C-alpha positions as CSV (number, residue, x, y, z in Angstrom):
1,M,44.9,-47.2,-55.1
2,E,44.3,-45.6,-58.5
3,S,46.1,-42.3,-59.0
4,R,43.9,-39.2,-59.7
5,G,46.6,-37.6,-61.7
6,E,47.8,-34.0,-61.6
7,P,45.2,-31.4,-60.5
8,E,43.9,-29.0,-63.1
9,C,44.5,-26.1,-60.8
10,P,48.0,-26.0,-59.1
11,V,46.9,-23.2,-56.8
12,C,44.0,-24.9,-55.0
13,G,44.5,-28.5,-56.1
14,D,41.0,-28.5,-57.6
15,S,39.4,-27.9,-54.1
16,G,38.1,-24.5,-55.2
17,W,39.6,-22.8,-52.1
18,V,42.9,-21.2,-51.3
19,K,44.3,-21.1,-47.7
20,V,45.3,-17.7,-46.4
21,V,46.8,-16.4,-43.2
22,D,44.4,-14.4,-41.1
23,E,46.3,-13.1,-38.0
24,G,47.5,-16.6,-37.2
25,A,44.1,-18.3,-37.8
26,G,43.4,-20.5,-40.7
27,A,41.1,-19.0,-43.3
28,A,40.3,-19.6,-47.0
29,R,39.1,-17.7,-50.0
30,P,37.5,-18.9,-53.3
31,C,40.1,-19.7,-55.9
32,N,40.0,-17.8,-59.2
33,C,39.9,-21.1,-61.1
34,A,36.2,-21.4,-60.2
35,E,35.3,-18.4,-62.3
36,S,37.5,-19.6,-65.2
37,R,35.6,-23.0,-65.2
38,R,32.2,-21.3,-64.9
39,L,32.2,-19.7,-68.4
40,P,32.7,-22.9,-70.3
41,R,29.8,-24.5,-68.4
42,L,27.6,-21.5,-69.1
43,L,28.4,-21.6,-72.8
44,Q,27.7,-25.4,-72.9
45,A,24.5,-24.9,-71.0
46,A,23.3,-22.3,-73.5
47,D,22.8,-25.2,-76.0
48,V,23.7,-23.2,-79.1
49,P,23.6,-25.6,-82.1
50,P,27.0,-26.6,-83.4
51,R,26.6,-24.7,-86.6
52,Y,26.3,-21.4,-84.7
53,R,28.7,-21.9,-81.7
54,D,31.5,-19.9,-83.4
55,C,29.2,-17.1,-84.5
56,T,30.4,-13.6,-83.5
57,L,29.4,-10.1,-84.5
58,E,32.9,-9.7,-86.0
59,S,32.4,-12.8,-88.3
60,F,29.1,-11.6,-89.7
61,K,29.7,-10.8,-93.4
62,T,28.3,-7.4,-94.5
63,S,29.3,-7.7,-98.1
64,A,26.2,-7.4,-100.4
65,D,25.2,-6.9,-104.0
66,S,24.1,-3.3,-103.4
67,E,25.3,-0.4,-101.2
68,A,21.9,-0.2,-99.7
69,E,22.0,-3.8,-98.5
70,R,25.6,-3.4,-97.2
71,L,24.5,-0.4,-95.2
72,A,21.5,-2.3,-93.9
73,L,23.7,-5.2,-92.7
74,M,26.2,-2.8,-91.1
75,G,23.4,-1.1,-89.4
76,A,22.1,-4.4,-88.0
77,V,25.5,-5.3,-86.6
78,A,25.9,-1.8,-85.1
79,A,22.5,-2.1,-83.4
80,C,23.6,-5.5,-81.9
81,R,26.7,-3.9,-80.5
82,R,24.7,-1.1,-79.0
83,Y,22.4,-3.7,-77.4
84,V,25.4,-5.6,-75.9
85,D,27.0,-2.4,-74.6
86,G,23.8,-1.1,-73.1
87,F,22.6,-4.5,-71.6
88,L,23.8,-3.6,-68.1
89,S,21.9,-0.7,-66.7
90,M,23.3,2.1,-64.5
91,D,21.8,0.4,-61.4
92,G,23.6,-2.9,-62.2
93,S,20.5,-4.7,-63.4
94,F,20.1,-6.3,-66.8
95,R,17.8,-4.7,-69.3
96,G,14.5,-6.5,-69.8
97,I,14.1,-5.6,-73.5
98,G,15.2,-8.1,-76.1
99,V,15.7,-8.1,-79.9
100,L,13.5,-9.3,-82.7
101,F,15.3,-10.0,-86.0
102,V,12.9,-9.8,-88.9
103,G,13.7,-10.8,-92.5
104,P,13.4,-13.4,-95.2
105,P,15.1,-16.8,-94.9
106,G,18.8,-16.8,-95.3
107,T,19.5,-13.2,-94.2
108,G,21.7,-14.1,-91.2
109,K,19.1,-13.7,-88.4
110,T,20.2,-16.8,-86.5
111,H,23.9,-15.9,-86.9
112,L,23.2,-12.6,-85.2
113,A,20.9,-14.0,-82.5
114,A,23.5,-16.7,-81.6
115,A,26.3,-14.1,-81.6
116,L,24.4,-11.9,-79.3
117,L,23.7,-14.7,-76.9
118,L,27.3,-15.9,-76.8
119,E,28.6,-12.4,-76.4
120,L,26.3,-11.6,-73.5
121,V,27.1,-14.9,-71.8
122,R,30.8,-14.2,-72.1
123,R,30.6,-10.6,-71.0
124,Y,28.1,-10.8,-68.2
125,G,28.1,-14.4,-67.1
126,L,24.4,-14.9,-67.9
127,H,22.5,-18.2,-67.8
128,G,21.3,-18.2,-71.5
129,R,19.5,-20.7,-73.6
130,F,19.1,-21.1,-77.4
131,V,15.8,-22.8,-78.5
132,D,14.5,-23.6,-82.0
133,F,10.8,-23.3,-81.5
134,T,9.8,-26.1,-83.9
135,S,12.2,-28.5,-82.1
136,L,10.8,-27.3,-78.8
137,V,7.2,-28.1,-79.8
138,H,8.2,-31.6,-80.9
139,R,10.2,-32.2,-77.6
140,I,7.2,-31.1,-75.5
141,Q,4.9,-33.4,-77.5
142,S,7.2,-36.3,-76.9
143,T,6.7,-35.9,-73.1
144,F,3.1,-37.0,-73.6
145,D,4.4,-40.5,-74.1
146,P,4.1,-42.4,-70.8
147,T,7.6,-43.8,-71.3
148,S,9.2,-40.4,-71.8
149,P,12.0,-39.7,-69.4
150,E,11.1,-36.0,-69.5
151,S,8.1,-34.0,-68.3
152,K,6.6,-30.9,-69.9
153,R,7.5,-28.8,-66.9
154,G,11.0,-30.2,-67.0
155,V,11.4,-29.1,-70.6
156,L,9.8,-25.7,-70.2
157,D,11.1,-24.5,-66.9
158,P,14.7,-23.9,-67.9
159,I,13.5,-22.0,-71.0
160,V,11.0,-19.8,-69.2
161,D,13.4,-19.1,-66.4
162,A,16.6,-18.4,-68.5
163,Q,18.1,-15.0,-67.8
164,L,18.5,-14.6,-71.6
165,L,16.6,-16.7,-74.2
166,V,17.0,-17.0,-78.0
167,L,13.7,-18.2,-79.6
168,D,14.6,-19.1,-83.1
169,E,12.0,-19.3,-86.0
170,L,9.1,-17.6,-84.3
171,G,5.9,-18.3,-86.3
172,A,7.4,-21.2,-88.2
173,Q,5.0,-23.7,-86.6
174,K,1.4,-24.0,-87.8
175,P,-0.6,-22.0,-85.2
176,T,-2.6,-24.8,-83.6
177,P,-4.1,-24.3,-80.1
178,F,-1.3,-26.3,-78.5
179,V,1.4,-24.3,-80.3
180,N,-0.3,-21.0,-79.3
181,D,-0.7,-22.1,-75.7
182,T,2.9,-23.0,-75.5
183,L,4.1,-19.8,-77.0
184,Y,1.8,-17.8,-74.8
185,L,3.2,-19.5,-71.7
186,I,6.8,-18.7,-72.7
187,L,6.3,-15.2,-73.9
188,N,3.8,-14.0,-71.3
189,T,5.8,-15.4,-68.4
190,R,9.0,-13.8,-69.6
191,Y,7.2,-10.5,-70.3
192,T,5.8,-10.3,-66.8
193,R,9.1,-11.2,-65.3
194,G,11.0,-8.7,-67.4
195,L,13.4,-11.3,-68.8
196,P,15.0,-10.4,-72.2
197,T,14.3,-12.6,-75.2
198,I,16.0,-12.6,-78.6
199,F,13.6,-13.7,-81.4
200,T,14.1,-14.5,-85.1
201,T,11.2,-14.7,-87.6
202,N,10.7,-14.9,-91.3
203,Y,7.4,-13.1,-91.0
204,P,7.1,-9.3,-90.9
205,F,4.9,-7.5,-88.4
206,E,3.2,-6.0,-91.5
207,T,3.3,-7.2,-95.1
208,G,4.9,-3.9,-96.1
209,S,7.9,-4.3,-93.9
210,A,11.0,-6.5,-94.1
211,G,10.3,-10.0,-95.4
212,A,7.3,-9.0,-97.4
213,A,9.0,-9.9,-100.7
214,A,9.5,-13.5,-99.4
215,S,6.1,-13.8,-97.8
216,A,2.9,-11.9,-98.0
217,V,1.9,-13.5,-94.6
218,S,2.4,-11.3,-91.5
219,L,3.5,-12.5,-88.1
220,G,0.1,-11.6,-86.8
221,S,-1.4,-14.4,-88.9
222,R,1.1,-16.9,-87.4
223,I,0.9,-16.1,-83.6
224,P,-1.9,-14.7,-81.4
225,A,-2.5,-11.0,-81.7
226,V,-1.9,-10.5,-78.0
227,L,1.6,-11.9,-78.4
228,V,2.3,-9.5,-81.4
229,S,1.3,-6.7,-79.0
230,R,3.6,-8.1,-76.3
231,L,6.5,-8.3,-78.8
232,H,6.3,-4.5,-79.5
233,E,7.1,-4.0,-75.8
234,M,9.5,-7.0,-75.3
235,A,11.9,-6.4,-78.2
236,E,13.7,-3.9,-80.3
237,V,13.1,-4.7,-84.0
238,I,16.1,-5.2,-86.3
239,E,15.0,-5.6,-89.9
240,L,17.2,-7.5,-92.4
241,D,15.5,-6.7,-95.7
242,V,18.5,-8.0,-97.7
243,G,19.5,-10.9,-100.0
244,D,20.4,-14.4,-99.0
245,Y,23.2,-14.4,-96.4
246,R,24.1,-18.1,-97.1
247,A,24.6,-17.2,-100.7
248,R,26.8,-14.2,-99.7
249,M,28.9,-16.5,-97.5
250,L,29.4,-19.0,-100.3
251,V,30.5,-16.3,-102.7
252,H,32.8,-14.9,-100.0
253,S,34.3,-18.3,-99.4
254,V,34.9,-19.0,-103.1
255,R,36.6,-15.6,-103.6
256,D,38.9,-16.3,-100.6
257,R,40.0,-19.6,-102.1
258,A,40.6,-18.0,-105.5
259,R,43.1,-15.5,-104.0
């Protein structure tokens, strides 16, 4: 007979239960190892891309070319911390309001979105999901192939039902009827259920707000107006009207190596 090797948990022998004495009768309680194994599974199921799996609010670089940009970055991180700390309401329920990160490409929106998701999963044991909207559209379209092992519902249900969702690159896809219908299904369902969603977008609500320098196109021209209205109710807006985050990271790395 092949040996199974040593159990990972010496307390319960990987059974998940610990025997206790209950006035002479046999009884059992759940072993603490079950909870310790649950978190890694939740983090893996969140499906955060490898590039962003180590993102934290602490690792977000707030150095900038100007004091105004540095303060804006520090303000964004502070807003994220307040969101995490206030995520659990006094009655023990999770808040239904999400976050919308708005700013030009390269400002660190996805870093902050991933950091929020990972922090909330760790702190509250949430079932979270990270989704790049462009990749999601292509994945759904691939289900139309009769040989596809996936169905449209099988792809969408875990996203729509997630306790916490990151929807990256909102508005990046050309607004075709199919794209709009898919987006409406996700947003409207989560809106009616009160499920929090974290969004990132390169497009400002208005051309005079964050991101206008990079694009004169507003978010309202990329997604249906009814969803723009929903977003005002679904999410707290955090604007990142600053320079390229990736460039700042590169400069920071070069300076560190030079020391």
